[in-house]
C-alpha positions as CSV (number, residue, x, y, z in Angstrom):
1,M,0.0,0.0,0.0
2,E,1.4,3.4,-1.0
3,N,2.4,5.7,1.9
4,Q,-0.1,8.4,0.7
5,N,-3.0,6.0,1.5
6,I,-1.9,5.4,5.1
7,D,-3.6,8.5,6.5
8,K,-6.8,7.6,4.7
9,I,-6.7,4.0,6.0
10,E,-6.2,5.3,9.5
11,E,-9.1,7.7,9.2
12,I,-11.7,5.1,7.9
13,L,-10.7,2.2,10.1
14,F,-12.8,3.6,12.9
15,R,-15.8,3.8,10.6
16,Y,-15.1,0.4,9.1
17,Y,-15.3,-1.2,12.6
18,Q,-18.8,0.4,12.9
19,G,-19.9,-0.8,9.5
20,K,-20.1,2.8,8.2
21,V,-17.9,2.8,5.1
22,T,-18.6,3.2,1.4
23,N,-17.8,0.5,-1.1
24,E,-14.8,2.5,-2.3
25,E,-13.5,2.8,1.2
26,Y,-14.1,-0.9,1.8
27,Q,-12.1,-1.8,-1.3
28,L,-9.2,0.4,0.0
29,I,-9.3,-1.5,3.3
30,V,-9.3,-4.8,1.4
31,A,-6.4,-3.9,-0.7
32,W,-4.4,-2.7,2.3
33,S,-5.2,-5.8,4.3
34,E,-4.2,-8.2,1.5
35,S,-0.9,-6.4,0.8
36,S,0.5,-8.4,3.7
37,E,-0.4,-10.9,6.4
38,E,0.9,-8.4,9.0
39,N,-1.7,-5.8,7.9
40,K,-4.5,-8.4,8.0
41,K,-3.5,-9.3,11.6
42,L,-3.1,-5.7,12.5
43,I,-6.7,-4.9,11.6
44,Q,-8.0,-7.5,14.0
45,Q,-5.6,-6.3,16.7
46,L,-6.8,-2.7,16.3
47,Y,-10.4,-3.8,16.5
48,S,-9.6,-5.3,20.0
49,I,-8.1,-1.9,20.9
50,Y,-11.1,-0.1,19.5
51,L,-13.4,-2.2,21.8
52,A,-11.1,-1.7,24.8
53,T,-11.5,2.1,24.7
54,D,-15.0,1.7,26.2
55,I,-13.9,-0.1,29.3
56,R,-15.2,1.8,32.3
57,K,-14.9,-0.5,35.3
58,V,-11.8,-2.3,36.3
59,T,-11.0,-4.0,39.6
60,K,-7.5,-5.2,38.8
61,Q,-4.6,-3.7,36.8
62,V,-1.8,-5.1,34.9
63,D,1.8,-3.9,35.1
64,T,1.1,-0.7,33.3
65,E,4.7,0.4,32.8
66,K,5.8,-2.9,31.3
67,A,2.7,-3.1,29.1
68,L,3.1,0.5,27.9
69,H,6.7,-0.3,27.0
70,K,5.6,-3.4,25.0
71,V,2.8,-1.6,23.2
72,S,5.0,1.4,22.4
73,N,7.7,-0.8,20.9
74,Q,5.1,-2.6,18.7
75,I,3.7,0.7,17.5
76,A,7.1,2.1,16.8
77,I,7.8,-0.8,14.4
78,R,4.6,0.0,12.5
79,K,5.0,3.8,12.7
80,K,4.5,4.2,9.0
81,S,1.2,2.5,9.1
82,I,-0.3,3.7,12.4
83,G,-0.8,7.3,13.5
84,W,-0.6,8.9,16.9
85,K,-4.3,8.5,17.6
86,W,-3.8,4.7,17.6
87,I,-1.2,5.1,20.4
88,Q,-3.8,7.0,22.4
89,H,-6.3,4.2,21.9
90,A,-3.7,1.5,22.6
91,A,-3.2,3.0,26.1
92,A,-6.7,1.6,27.0
93,I,-5.5,-1.9,26.4
94,L,-3.3,-1.6,29.4
95,F,-6.4,-2.0,31.6
96,I,-8.3,-4.6,29.6
97,P,-10.3,-6.9,32.0
98,L,-11.7,-8.9,29.1
99,L,-10.9,-11.1,26.2
100,V,-12.2,-10.1,22.7
101,T,-12.6,-12.7,20.0
102,I,-13.6,-11.8,16.4
103,G,-13.8,-13.6,13.1
104,L,-11.9,-12.6,10.0
105,L,-13.1,-9.1,9.2
106,L,-12.2,-8.9,5.6
107,R,-13.1,-11.2,2.7
108,N,-11.9,-11.3,-0.9
109,N,-15.3,-11.2,-2.6
110,K,-16.9,-7.8,-2.8
111,S,-20.4,-9.4,-2.7
112,E,-19.6,-10.7,0.8
113,Y,-19.0,-7.3,2.2
114,H,-22.2,-7.2,4.3
115,S,-21.6,-10.8,5.7
116,S,-18.1,-9.8,6.7
117,I,-19.4,-6.9,8.7
118,A,-21.8,-9.3,10.4
119,Q,-19.0,-11.3,12.0
120,I,-19.7,-12.2,15.7
121,V,-17.8,-10.5,18.5
122,N,-17.4,-12.3,21.8
123,V,-16.4,-10.2,24.9
124,R,-15.6,-12.1,28.0
125,T,-14.6,-10.7,31.4
126,N,-12.0,-12.3,33.6
127,P,-12.7,-13.4,37.2
128,G,-13.3,-10.7,39.7
129,M,-13.5,-8.0,37.0
130,I,-16.2,-5.7,35.5
131,T,-16.3,-4.0,32.1
132,S,-18.7,-2.2,29.7
133,V,-19.3,-2.5,26.0
134,V,-21.1,-0.2,23.6
135,L,-23.0,-2.2,21.0
136,P,-23.5,-1.2,17.3
137,D,-26.9,0.4,18.1
138,S,-25.3,2.5,20.9
139,S,-26.8,0.3,23.7
140,I,-24.5,0.0,26.7
141,V,-23.9,-3.4,28.4
142,Y,-22.0,-3.8,31.7
143,L,-20.6,-7.3,32.2
144,N,-20.0,-8.8,35.6
145,S,-17.2,-11.2,36.6
146,E,-16.8,-14.3,34.5
147,S,-19.5,-13.3,32.0
148,S,-19.5,-13.3,28.2
149,L,-21.5,-11.4,25.6
150,S,-21.7,-12.3,21.9
151,Y,-23.1,-9.9,19.3
152,P,-22.7,-9.0,15.6
153,L,-20.5,-6.2,14.4
154,V,-23.6,-4.7,12.9
155,F,-27.2,-5.4,13.7
156,D,-28.9,-6.3,10.5
157,G,-32.5,-7.2,10.0
158,K,-35.7,-6.7,12.1
159,T,-34.2,-7.7,15.5
160,R,-31.1,-6.9,17.5
161,E,-29.9,-10.2,19.0
162,V,-27.2,-10.8,21.6
163,H,-26.2,-13.9,23.6
164,L,-25.3,-13.6,27.3
165,I,-23.7,-16.1,29.6
166,G,-23.3,-14.7,33.2
167,E,-24.5,-11.4,34.5
168,A,-25.0,-8.1,32.7
169,Y,-26.8,-4.8,33.1
170,F,-28.3,-3.5,29.8
171,E,-29.1,0.1,28.8
172,V,-30.9,-0.6,25.6
173,A,-31.1,2.2,23.0
174,K,-34.7,2.7,21.8
175,D,-35.6,1.5,18.4
176,P,-39.4,1.0,17.9
177,L,-38.8,-0.9,14.6
178,R,-36.4,-3.5,16.0
179,R,-36.8,-5.6,19.2
180,F,-33.7,-6.2,21.3
181,I,-33.4,-9.9,22.3
182,V,-31.1,-11.3,24.9
183,S,-30.7,-15.1,24.7
184,T,-29.5,-16.6,28.0
185,A,-28.8,-19.9,29.7
186,H,-31.5,-22.6,30.1
187,Q,-33.3,-21.7,26.9
188,T,-34.6,-18.4,28.1
189,Q,-34.9,-15.0,26.3
190,I,-35.7,-11.4,27.2
191,E,-37.3,-9.2,24.6
192,V,-37.4,-5.3,24.8
193,L,-37.5,-2.2,22.6
194,G,-35.6,0.2,24.9
195,T,-35.1,-0.1,28.6
196,H,-32.8,-0.6,31.6
197,F,-32.6,-4.1,33.1
198,N,-30.3,-6.6,34.8
199,V,-29.9,-10.3,33.9
200,E,-28.1,-13.0,35.9
201,A,-27.9,-16.2,33.9
202,Y,-24.8,-18.3,34.7
203,E,-24.8,-21.8,33.1
204,K,-23.7,-23.4,36.4
205,D,-26.7,-21.9,38.3
206,E,-30.2,-23.4,38.0
207,K,-31.8,-19.9,38.3
208,V,-32.1,-17.1,35.8
209,I,-32.9,-13.7,37.4
210,A,-34.1,-10.6,35.5
211,T,-34.6,-7.3,37.2
212,L,-36.3,-4.3,35.5
213,L,-35.4,-0.7,36.4
214,E,-37.3,1.1,33.7
215,G,-39.3,0.4,30.6
216,K,-40.9,-3.0,29.9
217,V,-39.5,-6.4,29.1
218,D,-40.9,-9.8,28.4
219,F,-39.3,-12.9,29.8
220,L,-39.7,-16.1,27.7
221,F,-39.0,-19.6,28.9
222,Q,-40.0,-23.2,28.2
223,E,-42.7,-24.8,30.3
224,N,-43.2,-28.4,29.2
225,T,-43.5,-28.2,25.4
226,D,-44.9,-24.6,25.4
227,T,-43.1,-21.2,25.4
228,R,-44.4,-19.0,28.2
229,K,-44.1,-15.2,28.3
230,I,-44.2,-13.1,31.4
231,G,-44.1,-9.3,31.3
232,L,-42.1,-7.3,33.9
233,K,-42.8,-3.8,35.2
234,P,-40.2,-1.4,36.7
235,G,-39.3,-2.5,40.3
236,E,-40.0,-6.2,39.6
237,K,-37.6,-9.1,39.7
238,L,-38.4,-12.4,38.0
239,V,-36.7,-15.6,39.3
240,Y,-36.8,-18.6,36.9
241,D,-36.0,-22.0,38.3
242,S,-34.8,-24.1,35.3
243,K,-35.0,-27.3,37.3
244,V,-38.7,-27.2,37.7
245,R,-39.3,-24.7,34.9
246,K,-41.3,-22.3,37.0
247,A,-41.0,-18.5,37.3
248,S,-42.0,-16.1,40.1
249,L,-42.3,-12.3,40.3
250,H,-41.1,-10.2,43.3
251,K,-41.1,-6.5,44.2
252,T,-37.6,-5.0,44.6
253,S,-35.9,-1.6,45.0
254,C,-33.4,-2.9,42.4
255,Q,-30.4,-1.5,44.4
256,S,-29.0,-4.9,45.5
257,E,-29.3,-6.4,42.0
258,V,-27.5,-3.6,40.0
259,S,-25.0,-2.1,42.5
260,W,-22.3,-4.4,41.3
261,K,-21.8,-2.4,38.1
262,D,-20.6,0.5,40.2
263,G,-18.3,-1.6,42.2
264,T,-20.5,-1.5,45.3
265,I,-22.3,-4.3,47.2
266,I,-25.7,-3.1,48.6
267,L,-27.6,-5.5,50.8
268,S,-31.2,-4.6,51.6
269,G,-32.8,-7.3,53.7
270,T,-30.7,-9.8,51.7
271,P,-30.4,-13.4,52.9
272,L,-26.8,-14.3,53.7
273,R,-26.9,-17.2,51.3
274,E,-27.6,-14.6,48.5
275,A,-25.0,-12.2,49.9
276,F,-22.4,-15.0,49.6
277,R,-23.2,-15.4,45.9
278,M,-22.6,-11.7,45.4
279,L,-19.3,-11.9,47.3
280,E,-18.2,-14.9,45.2
281,K,-18.5,-12.9,42.0
282,R,-16.9,-9.8,43.4
283,Y,-13.9,-11.4,45.2
284,H,-13.5,-14.5,43.0
285,V,-13.9,-16.9,45.9
286,E,-16.0,-20.0,46.6
287,F,-18.0,-20.4,49.8
288,V,-18.4,-23.9,51.2
289,I,-21.4,-24.0,53.6
290,T,-21.1,-26.8,56.1
291,N,-23.4,-25.4,58.8
292,N,-26.7,-23.7,57.8
293,R,-27.0,-21.9,61.1
294,G,-27.9,-18.3,60.4
295,I,-27.5,-18.8,56.6
296,D,-31.0,-17.5,55.9
297,D,-30.7,-14.5,58.2
298,T,-31.1,-11.2,56.3
299,Y,-28.6,-8.4,56.3
300,T,-28.7,-4.7,55.3
301,G,-25.5,-2.8,54.6
302,V,-23.3,-1.1,51.9
303,F,-19.8,-2.2,51.1
304,T,-17.5,-0.2,48.9
305,N,-13.8,-1.2,48.5
306,E,-13.8,-3.2,51.8
307,R,-11.7,-6.2,52.3
308,L,-13.5,-9.5,52.2
309,D,-12.4,-10.5,55.7
310,R,-13.9,-7.3,57.1
311,I,-17.2,-8.0,55.4
312,L,-17.3,-11.6,56.7
313,D,-16.5,-10.3,60.2
314,H,-19.6,-8.1,60.0
315,F,-21.6,-11.2,59.2
316,K,-19.9,-13.1,62.0
317,I,-21.0,-10.5,64.6
318,S,-24.5,-10.0,63.4
319,S,-25.4,-13.6,62.4
320,K,-23.1,-15.7,64.7
321,I,-21.6,-17.5,61.7
322,R,-18.0,-18.7,61.7
323,W,-15.7,-18.7,58.7
324,R,-12.2,-19.7,57.7
325,Y,-10.0,-20.1,54.6
326,M,-9.7,-23.7,53.6
327,E,-6.5,-25.4,52.6
328,E,-5.9,-25.7,48.8
329,Q,-7.0,-29.1,47.7
330,D,-6.8,-28.6,43.9
331,V,-3.9,-26.5,42.7
332,A,-5.5,-26.1,39.3
333,D,-8.5,-24.3,41.0
334,K,-7.4,-20.7,41.5
335,K,-10.4,-19.7,43.5
336,S,-9.9,-19.4,47.3
337,K,-12.3,-21.6,49.2
338,I,-13.9,-20.2,52.4
339,E,-15.8,-22.5,54.8
340,I,-18.9,-21.2,56.6
341,Y,-19.3,-23.4,59.6
């Protein structure tokens, strides 16, 4: 690729990742990509950086000085192809709490242009970390620890569909012509047009929990051979038990269910058993309950940036529970185990 095209490539890459380029610009990207394998790989790497710039919540950091040195060296090698604004965007990758997987963005055949744009992106958070992603329709999704979200580079057609494993808080952009559909674990779905809601749907858990803050959503699930639909109103929480295929609605202030996205744990008459589940995600630990004494006691409190042992000591005083760290039995399991006895 001639050097005079580099500035133009740099300018349209941002729009290309959003699917907002003309056919002429697309052909320019194709030609530049196919001029070398290095360029083709670089386009995928830069898309990961592009996604990383939207990260808002991080609970752990990498060695920033070492990472900055590494990124700067890589950029220096490609200085004829990448301008200064990419260096600014690359700085965000120093704090990435997620893994981004994308398919090949470019194809040889011009007729396949639209299908290339529709490649699926998979964003996955690491244990104990939180991040946010802006979707192609400007909807914002916050991902909790050990969660993944799959979505197309461009929403095409009459629906906007994403797939969630884990927990996420959605701020869905309004679009009266296209429903927003979240597919979750245990053959469940949530359908909306524009709203704010939280979904907890880990594959290892039998329950799927949806909490609505504003707007209106429909929760769909399988009951025997039929598909049932239950509508939620603001201030309602739906709990679906996949084992018995039953759903129940509950009133809630929504604070406990969504405070995680701000790095805070809010308990409001919350049973300790549920509180432990919240702590497991936040602190990347596993609780082993060997004594149910006090486990269903409720607790009210707010914890922000407190050490886990301090929080457990609060529970110990109020509910008479006892706790201790267990010895490592499986070195391959990186989670610390805490016994409640």
